[in-house]
C-alpha positions in Angstrom: -13.9 7.2 -16.6 -11.0 4.6 -15.8 -10.3 4.2 -12.1 -8.4 0.9 -11.6 -5.9 -0.2 -8.9 -2.8 -2.0 -9.9 -2.7 -5.5 -11.6 -0.2 -6.6 -9.2 3.0 -7.9 -11.0 2.0 -6.7 -14.4 0.4 -3.2 -14.6 0.6 -0.2 -12.4 -2.6 1.7 -11.6 -1.8 4.2 -14.4 -0.9 1.6 -16.9 -4.0 -0.2 -16.2 -6.1 3.1 -16.7 -4.3 3.5 -19.9 -5.0 0.0 -21.1 -8.7 0.5 -20.3 -8.9 3.7 -22.2 -7.5 1.8 -25.3 -10.2 -0.8 -24.9 -13.0 1.9 -24.8 -11.4 3.4 -28.0 -11.6 0.0 -29.8 -15.2 -0.4 -28.8 -16.4 3.2 -28.8 -14.1 5.4 -31.2 -14.0 8.9 -30.2 -15.4 8.5 -26.7 -13.3 10.5 -24.1 -12.0 8.7 -21.0 -10.9 10.5 -17.9 -8.0 8.6 -16.1 -8.1 8.5 -12.5 -6.0 5.5 -11.3 -6.8 4.5 -7.7 -4.0 2.7 -5.8 -4.6 1.9 -2.2 -1.4 2.7 -0.6 0.6 -0.2 -2.5 2.0 -0.3 -5.9 1.7 2.9 -7.8 0.7 5.2 -5.1 3.8 7.4 -5.4 3.3 7.9 -9.1 -0.3 8.7 -8.9 -0.1 11.2 -6.0 3.0 12.9 -7.5 1.0 13.5 -10.8 -2.0 14.7 -8.9 -0.2 17.0 -6.5 2.6 18.2 -8.9 5.4 16.7 -6.7 9.1 16.6 -7.8 10.3 13.1 -7.8 13.9 12.7 -6.2 15.8 9.6 -5.0 17.8 8.6 -2.0 20.3 5.8 -1.5 19.0 3.4 1.0 18.5 -0.3 1.3 15.9 -2.8 0.4 14.5 -5.4 2.7 17.5 -7.7 2.2 19.9 -5.0 3.0 21.2 -4.4 -0.6 21.9 -0.7 -1.6 19.2 0.8 -3.9 18.1 4.3 -5.2 14.6 4.7 -3.8 12.2 7.5 -5.3 10.1 9.9 -3.2 8.2 13.1 -3.9 8.3 16.6 -2.6 5.6 19.3 -3.1 6.7 22.7 -2.1 4.9 24.5 0.8 5.1 27.6 2.9 5.9 25.7 5.9 8.2 23.0 4.4 7.5 20.5 1.7 5.1 17.6 1.8 6.7 14.4 1.2 5.4 11.2 -0.6 6.7 7.8 0.0 5.6 4.4 -1.2 7.1 1.5 0.8 6.7 -0.9 -2.1 9.4 1.0 -3.9 11.9 0.5 -1.0 11.0 -2.9 0.6 8.6 -4.3 -2.0 8.0 -7.9 -2.9 10.4 -8.1 -5.8 13.1 -9.6 -3.7 16.0 -12.1 -4.3 14.4 -15.5 -3.4 17.8 -16.3 -1.8 17.1 -13.7 0.8 15.3 -15.5 3.8 12.0 -14.2 4.7 12.9 -14.0 8.3 15.9 -11.8 7.8 14.1 -9.1 5.9 13.9 -5.6 7.6 12.0 -2.3 7.2 15.3 -0.4 8.2 15.7 1.0 4.6 12.3 2.7 4.7 13.1 4.2 8.0 16.2 5.7 6.6 14.1 7.2 3.7 11.7 8.6 6.3 14.5 10.2 8.2 15.8 11.8 5.0 12.6 13.6 4.1 12.6 14.9 7.7 16.1 16.2 6.9 14.6 17.8 3.8 12.2 19.8 5.9 9.1 17.7 5.4 6.6 18.2 8.3 3.7 16.5 6.3 4.3 13.0 5.0 2.1 10.6 3.2 3.5 7.2 3.5 1.8 4.3 1.3 1.9 0.9 2.9 1.2 -2.2 0.8 3.1 -4.7 -1.3 5.9 -5.1 1.3 8.2 -8.1 1.5 8.6 -7.8 5.3 7.1 -8.8 8.5 9.2 -7.3 11.3 6.4 -5.4 13.0 8.3 -2.2 11.8 11.2 -2.7 14.2 13.7 -1.9 11.5 11.9 1.4 10.6 11.9 2.2 14.3 15.6 1.5 14.6 16.4 3.7 11.7 14.5 6.6 13.5 16.5 6.3 16.6 14.9 3.6 18.7 17.5 1.4 20.3 17.1 -2.4 20.7 19.8 -3.8 23.2 21.7 -6.7 21.8 20.1 -6.7 18.3 22.5 -5.8 15.5 19.7 -5.7 12.8 16.0 -5.6 13.7 14.0 -8.1 11.7 11.6 -11.0 12.3 14.3 -13.5 13.2 15.6 -11.0 16.0 12.2 -10.1 17.5 12.5 -12.6 20.3 15.9 -11.0 21.4 14.5 -7.5 21.8 14.2 -7.0 25.6 15.3 -3.4 26.4 13.7 -0.7 24.1 15.5 2.6 24.5 13.5 5.8 23.0 15.9 8.4 24.3 17.4 8.8 20.7 14.2 8.7 18.8 14.0 11.5 16.2 12.2 14.5 18.1 11.0 15.9 14.7 8.4 13.1 14.5 6.4 14.7 17.3 6.0 18.0 15.0 5.3 16.0 11.8 1.9 14.9 10.5 2.4 11.4 9.2 -0.5 10.1 7.3 -0.2 6.3 6.6 -2.1 4.9 3.7 -3.0 1.3 4.5 -4.4 -1.1 2.1 -6.0 -3.5 4.7 -7.5 -2.7 7.9 -6.4 -5.9 9.9 -5.0 -5.6 13.4 -1.4 -6.7 14.1 -2.1 -10.2 15.5 -4.5 -13.0 15.7 -6.5 -14.9 13.0 -6.7 -11.9 10.7 -3.3 -10.4 11.7 -0.2 -9.6 9.8 1.0 -13.1 9.7 -1.7 -14.2 7.3 -0.1 -12.3 4.5 3.3 -13.8 5.3 2.9 -16.7 2.8 2.7 -14.5 -0.1 6.0 -13.0 0.9 7.7 -16.3 1.0 7.0 -17.8 4.6 6.1 -21.4 5.2 2.4 -21.8 6.1 3.5 -24.0 9.0 5.5 -21.0 10.4 2.5 -18.7 10.8 1.6 -19.5 14.5 5.3 -18.8 15.3 5.4 -15.6 13.3 2.2 -14.4 15.0 3.7 -15.3 18.5 6.9 -13.2 17.7 4.9 -10.2 16.5 2.9 -10.4 19.9 5.9 -10.6 21.9 7.4 -7.6 20.3 4.3 -5.6 20.4 4.3 -6.3 24.3 7.7 -4.7 24.6 7.2 -1.9 22.1 3.9 -0.8 23.6 5.4 -0.9 27.0 8.3 1.5 26.0 6.0 4.0 24.0 3.3 3.8 26.7 0.7 3.5 23.9 -1.4 0.6 22.7 -1.7 0.1 19.0 -1.9 -3.6 18.0 -5.7 -3.5 17.6 -5.8 -0.4 15.5 -7.4 -1.0 12.0 -4.5 -1.2 9.7 -1.9 -2.0 12.4 -1.3 -5.5 10.5 -0.5 -3.7 7.2 2.8 -4.3 5.6 3.8 -6.8 8.1 3.1 -4.7 11.0 4.4 -1.4 9.7 1.1 0.1 10.4 1.6 -0.9 14.1 5.0 0.8 14.3 3.7 4.0 12.7 0.8 4.1 15.0 3.2 3.9 18.0 4.9 7.0 16.4 1.6 8.9 16.5 0.7 8.4 12.8 -2.8 8.7 11.3 -3.7 5.4 9.9 -6.0 6.1 7.0 -7.6 3.9 4.3 -5.3 4.2 1.3 -7.9 4.1 -1.6 -10.2 6.6 0.1 -7.3 9.0 0.7 -5.9 8.7 -2.8 -9.6 9.2 -4.0 -9.7 12.4 -2.0 -6.4 13.8 -3.0 -7.1 13.1 -6.8 -10.5 14.4 -7.0 -12.1 11.0 -7.7 -15.8 12.0 -6.8 -15.8 15.0 -9.0 -14.4 13.0 -11.9 -17.2 10.3 -11.4 -19.8 13.2 -11.6 -18.3 14.0 -14.9 -18.4 10.7 -16.2 -21.3 8.7 -17.8 -19.8 5.3 -16.9 -17.0 4.1 -14.7 -14.4 1.3 -15.2 -12.6 -0.1 -12.2 -10.7 -3.2 -11.6 -7.5 -4.8 -10.1 -5.4 -8.0 -10.4 -7.6 -10.2 -8.3 -11.1 -9.8 -7.0 -12.3 -11.9 -3.9 -14.1 -11.5 -0.7 -11.3 -9.0 0.5 -12.3 -6.7 -2.2 -15.2 -5.4 -0.2 -12.7 -4.4 2.7 -11.5 -0.9 1.5 -10.1 -2.0 -1.8 -10.2 0.4 -4.6 -12.9 -1.2 -6.8 -15.4 -1.3 -3.7 -14.7 2.3 -3.2 -15.4 3.2 -6.8 -18.5 1.3 -6.8 -19.8 3.0 -3.6 -19.0 6.6 -5.0 -20.6 5.6 -8.4 -23.7 4.4 -6.6 -24.1 7.6 -4.8 -23.8 9.6 -8.0 -26.0 7.4 -10.0 -23.2 6.2 -12.5 -22.9 2.5 -13.7 -19.7 0.7 -12.9 -18.0 -1.9 -15.1 -15.3 -4.2 -13.2 -12.4 -6.0 -14.9 -10.1 -8.2 -12.9 -7.3 -10.4 -13.7 -8.9 -13.1 -11.8 -12.4 -13.3 -10.1 -12.7 -15.7 -7.3 -15.8 -17.5 -6.3 -15.8 -15.7 -2.9 -16.3 -12.4 -4.9 -19.9 -13.5 -5.9 -21.9 -11.7 -3.2 -20.1 -8.4 -4.3 -20.8 -8.7 -8.0 -24.1 -7.1 -7.6 -22.4 -3.7 -6.9 -21.3 -3.7 -10.5 -23.4 -3.5 -13.8 -20.9 -5.8 -15.5 -17.9 -7.9 -14.5 -15.1 -9.5 -16.7 -11.9 -11.2 -16.0 -8.9 -11.0 -18.4 -8.7 -13.4 -21.4 -5.7 -15.8 -21.3 -2.9 -16.0 -23.8 -2.3 -12.1 -24.0 0.2 -9.7 -22.5 -1.6 -8.1 -19.4 -2.2 -4.7 -21.2 -3.5 -6.2 -24.3 -5.7 -8.5 -22.4 -7.1 -5.7 -20.3 -7.9 -3.7 -23.3 -9.6 -6.7 -25.0 -11.7 -7.3 -21.8 -12.9 -3.7 -21.6 -13.7 -3.7 -25.3 -15.7 -6.8 -24.8 -17.8 -5.2 -22.0 -19.1 -2.8 -24.6 -20.1 -5.5 -27.3 
């Protein structure tokens, strides 16, 4: 069975699973491979859940994190009490941004507009995947799109957080109170502090020297937002996901759930492992963070319980991953000089040599 996460920037979880299957075919012709790609709320989550749940993919005109108009996909699964909606934040405010767009000006407003649209379509259960975002605005843009008013702030973003003083909830969309919102987080970090949202800002384009200031801005905004909502959310596991989007969703009453575990449940991962003789998993980079709810760690835990060996292939294996390597029967990284899909197939074939 092949159950990888995305190889970020090169292969989606499904593409990675297909490449793994080709590697098995090279090494063991005729051997059947079950595909169970396992995103963790980030890249590829929409496609995998839509395939598993039979969702119809539609699109909606909204804006990316830089304010440019885009057509963003979402999924709808029919139901007696209204459709279930599937949204992936990376498809709206993802990391593939114009480098000329300043990091501090990026906003989650476009994601909030899409969320409001699926409410208009009658959705009362929503799965929202977080991960791979280009933003760090504590979800203020999303809240603004859903009706929260920030006095004197024309567009909510990181650079305007300090100007937020009055937070008015009177126009907040009332349908949210009647909606089950499940937010799939790929990290369990709190909003602020040494392991808060700011630690991921560098990979989104922030200067490392700015991190203390970003953390301070997030905390200041959290003070005002928590006072307005009369709810504390900054220390919730996952509040720091997607630049604080987890925090904003928690204020709205969302359930913050581990992304990989939720996808595993919805796609029947455990049953598929039980059918398999051997399990393949992997992702773009494996390091100490892999043990904190990432897909490969979850696959290994399921497989151990069911007595199945696990082979791991990662684009890069960091030295900090060494203590975790004992959970896998074999580990390999991608060979250099090949396109990602070919390299992954070759690495998998090599595991069977």
